C-alpha positions as CSV (number, residue, x, y, z in Angstrom):
1,X,-63.2,49.3,-5.8
2,X,-62.8,45.5,-4.2
3,X,-64.4,42.2,-5.5
4,X,-65.3,39.7,-3.3
5,X,-66.8,36.3,-4.7
6,X,-69.0,34.6,-2.5
7,X,-68.7,30.6,-2.5
8,X,-70.3,27.9,-0.1
9,X,-67.5,26.0,2.1
10,X,-64.8,27.7,-0.3
11,X,-62.3,30.7,0.2
12,X,-63.2,33.8,-1.3
13,X,-61.7,36.0,-4.0
14,X,-62.0,39.9,-3.2
15,X,-60.1,42.2,-5.4
16,X,-60.0,45.7,-5.0
17,X,-59.5,48.8,-7.5
18,X,-58.7,52.1,-5.9
19,X,-56.4,55.0,-6.0
20,X,-56.3,55.7,-2.0
21,X,-56.8,52.9,-0.2
22,X,-57.1,49.2,-1.1
23,X,-57.9,46.3,0.5
24,X,-58.3,42.8,0.1
25,X,-60.9,40.3,1.9
26,X,-61.5,36.9,1.8
27,X,-64.4,34.6,3.3
28,X,-62.9,34.2,6.5
29,X,-63.3,38.0,6.5
30,X,-59.4,39.1,6.9
31,X,-58.9,42.8,6.3
32,X,-56.0,43.7,4.3
33,X,-53.8,47.3,4.4
34,X,-56.0,50.2,4.5
35,X,-53.4,52.1,3.1
36,X,-52.7,52.1,-0.8
37,X,-51.2,55.2,-2.8
38,X,-49.1,52.0,-4.3
39,X,-47.1,51.0,-1.0
40,X,-44.9,48.3,-2.6
41,X,-45.0,44.7,-1.6
42,X,-42.6,43.7,1.0
43,X,-40.2,41.0,-0.4
44,X,-39.4,37.5,0.6
45,X,-36.1,36.3,1.9
46,X,-35.0,33.4,-0.5
47,X,-36.6,30.5,-2.1
48,X,-39.2,29.9,-5.0
49,X,-42.2,31.0,-2.8
50,X,-41.7,34.6,-3.4
51,X,-42.3,34.5,-7.0
52,X,-45.6,32.4,-6.1
53,X,-47.2,34.7,-4.3
54,X,-45.9,37.9,-5.1
55,X,-45.6,37.9,-8.8
56,X,-48.7,39.7,-10.7
57,X,-48.9,42.3,-12.7
58,X,-51.5,44.1,-11.8
59,X,-52.9,42.3,-8.4
60,X,-50.6,44.3,-6.0
61,X,-49.5,43.2,-2.7
62,X,-49.1,40.1,-1.7
63,X,-51.5,37.8,-4.0
64,X,-51.4,34.1,-2.2
65,X,-53.0,31.5,-4.4
66,X,-55.1,28.8,-2.6
67,X,-52.1,26.2,-3.1
68,X,-49.7,28.4,-1.9
69,X,-48.5,29.0,1.7
70,X,-46.5,32.1,2.9
71,X,-43.5,31.5,4.5
72,X,-42.3,32.8,7.7
73,X,-42.0,36.8,8.4
74,X,-38.5,36.0,9.7
75,X,-37.1,36.7,5.8
76,X,-40.0,39.9,5.0
77,X,-38.4,43.3,4.9
78,X,-40.2,46.5,6.0
79,X,-42.9,48.0,3.5
80,X,-41.8,50.8,1.3
81,X,-43.5,53.7,0.3
82,X,-44.1,53.2,-3.4
83,X,-44.5,56.9,-4.3
84,X,-48.4,57.2,-5.0
85,X,-50.6,56.0,-7.6
86,X,-51.8,59.1,-10.1
87,X,-50.9,61.9,-7.6
88,X,-53.0,60.2,-4.4
89,X,-50.8,58.6,-1.7
90,X,-52.6,57.1,1.6
91,X,-55.7,57.2,2.8
92,X,-55.5,60.1,5.7
93,X,-59.1,60.8,6.4
94,X,-61.3,58.1,8.4
95,X,-61.6,55.2,6.1
96,X,-65.0,54.6,4.5
97,X,-66.4,51.4,2.8
98,X,-69.1,51.0,0.6
99,X,-70.6,47.0,0.0
100,X,-72.0,46.8,-3.3
101,X,-73.9,43.5,-4.2
102,X,-73.6,43.0,-7.6
103,X,-76.2,41.1,-9.9
104,X,-79.4,39.7,-10.0
105,X,-78.4,36.2,-8.1
106,X,-78.1,37.9,-5.1
107,X,-81.7,37.6,-4.8
108,X,-84.1,40.3,-3.0
109,X,-83.4,42.2,-0.2
110,X,-84.2,41.9,3.5
111,X,-83.1,42.9,7.0
112,X,-82.4,40.8,9.8
113,X,-82.7,41.2,14.2
114,X,-79.6,43.9,13.6
115,X,-81.1,45.8,10.4
116,X,-78.3,44.0,8.4
117,X,-79.4,43.8,4.5
118,X,-79.7,40.2,4.1
119,X,-80.0,39.0,0.9
120,X,-82.3,35.9,-0.7
121,X,-79.4,34.4,-2.9
122,X,-76.8,34.3,0.2
123,X,-76.9,30.9,1.3
124,X,-74.0,31.7,3.8
125,X,-75.2,35.0,5.3
126,X,-72.0,36.7,3.9
127,X,-73.9,40.0,3.4
128,X,-74.1,40.3,7.4
129,X,-71.0,39.5,8.3
130,X,-69.3,41.7,5.9
131,X,-71.5,44.5,7.4
132,X,-71.3,43.3,11.2
133,X,-67.2,43.4,10.2
134,X,-67.2,46.7,8.7
135,X,-69.4,48.2,11.0
136,X,-66.9,47.4,13.8
137,X,-64.1,48.4,12.8
138,X,-63.1,51.6,14.9
139,X,-65.2,50.9,17.4
140,X,-65.3,49.5,21.1
141,X,-61.6,50.8,21.8
142,X,-60.3,48.0,19.0
143,X,-56.6,48.7,18.2
144,X,-56.4,46.6,15.2
145,X,-57.3,49.1,12.7
146,X,-54.7,51.5,14.4
147,X,-52.1,49.4,12.9
148,X,-52.4,51.0,9.6
149,X,-51.8,54.5,11.2
150,X,-48.5,54.3,11.3
151,X,-48.1,54.2,7.3
152,X,-48.1,57.9,5.7
153,X,-47.8,60.2,2.7
154,X,-45.5,63.0,1.7
155,X,-42.1,61.1,2.4
156,X,-40.0,60.3,-0.4
157,X,-40.5,57.0,-2.6
158,X,-38.8,53.9,-0.9
159,X,-39.3,55.4,2.6
160,X,-39.5,53.0,5.0
161,X,-40.4,55.3,8.1
162,X,-42.9,58.1,8.6
163,X,-41.7,61.6,10.5
164,X,-44.2,62.6,12.8
165,X,-45.6,65.3,11.4
166,X,-46.3,63.3,8.1
167,X,-50.1,62.7,6.6
168,X,-50.6,59.3,8.3
169,X,-53.5,56.6,7.5
170,X,-56.4,57.7,9.1
171,X,-58.3,55.7,12.1
172,X,-61.9,54.1,11.1
173,X,-63.7,55.9,14.2
174,X,-67.1,54.8,14.9
175,X,-67.2,52.3,12.0
176,X,-65.8,51.9,8.5
177,X,-69.5,51.1,6.8
178,X,-70.7,54.1,4.8
179,X,-73.0,52.3,3.0
180,X,-75.2,48.9,1.5
181,X,-76.3,48.7,-2.0
182,X,-77.7,45.6,-3.7
183,X,-77.7,46.3,-7.6
184,X,-80.3,43.7,-9.2
185,X,-80.3,45.4,-12.5
186,X,-79.2,42.6,-14.5
187,X,-77.1,39.5,-13.6
188,X,-73.4,39.9,-12.5
189,X,-71.3,37.9,-15.6
190,X,-69.9,34.6,-15.3
191,X,-66.1,35.6,-15.7
192,X,-66.3,39.6,-15.1
193,X,-63.2,41.5,-16.2
194,X,-61.2,44.2,-14.2
195,X,-62.7,46.6,-16.5
196,X,-66.5,45.1,-15.5
197,X,-65.8,45.0,-11.9
198,X,-64.3,49.0,-11.9
199,X,-67.0,50.2,-14.0
200,X,-69.4,48.6,-11.5
201,X,-67.4,50.9,-8.5
202,X,-68.0,53.8,-11.0
203,X,-71.5,53.0,-10.8
204,X,-72.0,52.7,-7.0
205,X,-70.0,56.0,-6.2
206,X,-72.7,57.8,-8.6
207,X,-75.8,55.8,-6.6
208,X,-74.3,56.7,-3.3
209,X,-73.8,60.4,-4.7
210,X,-69.7,60.1,-4.2
211,X,-69.7,62.5,-7.6
212,X,-66.2,64.3,-7.0
213,X,-62.8,63.3,-6.1
214,X,-62.7,64.9,-3.2
215,X,-66.0,62.6,-1.7
216,X,-64.1,59.7,-3.0
217,X,-60.7,60.6,-1.1
218,X,-61.2,58.1,1.7
219,X,-64.3,55.9,-0.2
220,X,-63.6,52.1,-0.9
221,X,-66.2,50.1,-2.9
222,X,-66.3,46.5,-2.2
223,X,-67.6,45.0,-5.3
224,X,-69.3,41.7,-4.2
225,X,-70.0,39.0,-7.0
226,X,-72.3,36.2,-6.1
227,X,-71.5,32.3,-6.2
228,X,-71.2,30.5,-9.1
229,X,-69.3,33.2,-10.9
230,X,-65.4,33.7,-11.4
231,X,-64.5,37.5,-11.3
232,X,-61.2,37.9,-13.3
233,X,-61.1,34.2,-13.4
234,X,-61.2,33.4,-9.9
235,X,-61.1,29.5,-8.9
236,X,-60.0,28.9,-12.5
237,X,-56.7,26.9,-13.4
238,X,-55.0,30.0,-14.3
239,X,-55.9,32.5,-11.6
240,X,-56.6,30.4,-8.3
241,X,-56.0,34.0,-6.0
242,X,-57.1,34.9,-2.7
243,X,-57.2,38.1,-2.5
244,X,-55.6,41.3,-4.4
245,X,-56.3,45.0,-5.1
246,X,-55.9,48.0,-7.6
247,X,-57.6,51.1,-8.4
248,X,-59.7,52.2,-11.5
249,X,-57.1,54.3,-13.5
250,X,-54.9,51.2,-13.9
251,X,-54.9,50.4,-17.6
252,X,-53.4,46.7,-17.6
253,X,-56.8,45.6,-15.8
254,X,-58.2,42.5,-17.8
255,X,-60.4,44.9,-20.7
256,X,-58.7,48.0,-19.6
257,X,-59.7,51.0,-17.5
258,X,-62.8,52.1,-17.2
259,X,-64.1,55.7,-17.4
260,X,-64.6,57.3,-14.1
261,X,-66.3,61.0,-14.3
262,X,-65.3,61.2,-10.4
263,X,-61.5,60.9,-10.1
264,X,-59.7,57.5,-9.4
265,X,-61.5,55.1,-7.3
266,X,-60.8,52.5,-4.8
């Protein structure tokens, strides 16, 4: 599951929880890695910047703060396979993404000329932008998504290359967008914990009838918090992160790991 925060004129946060594939997205609609399975973050060469961008107990991968610029790529090492999480490696089927607009603050749903879901509480039209983005992945012979297909599982922990016969990350052929859901049953919390965000992802899995570990194997749930909220402390003095990812089985999440009857969720 991932958390994205819609905020007018500001960089959004997007947090992911997942065992199979974990993604980070900001308001600029930058898609992060579609590989997960606890692949280790690349290390940065020299200086104190590395600690500022990489150090956090459960926001895995590169966690750039709002004030920190990433250093040049010259000092980066190759990405290492971390051995998987809870027995799950990387996404090996076509990645599928479900967008979950969490909370009554999003307003009521409608549709635009492209049949994308629109929301009366979405002043920045982020809902349609996200739908267009994910729907376009894996279409029109675009090669950007293919970058992830070089990564695999079934190799030893610490490996930096994949054999030709390995199980590689899948390509989102035909589009990654699998579904959109507005959950207006209650207002989204002002400062949701990781546990609450994960619980909403589990609720979304039930809504989309993905009720087995197999049906969730290559799925990612993107939980979007409305403007004016601070999920996991987003945009506060202690947590000025841009994006991070995790999975529902992580006990270090704020509030603890939520219990999922559908297996670990992304």
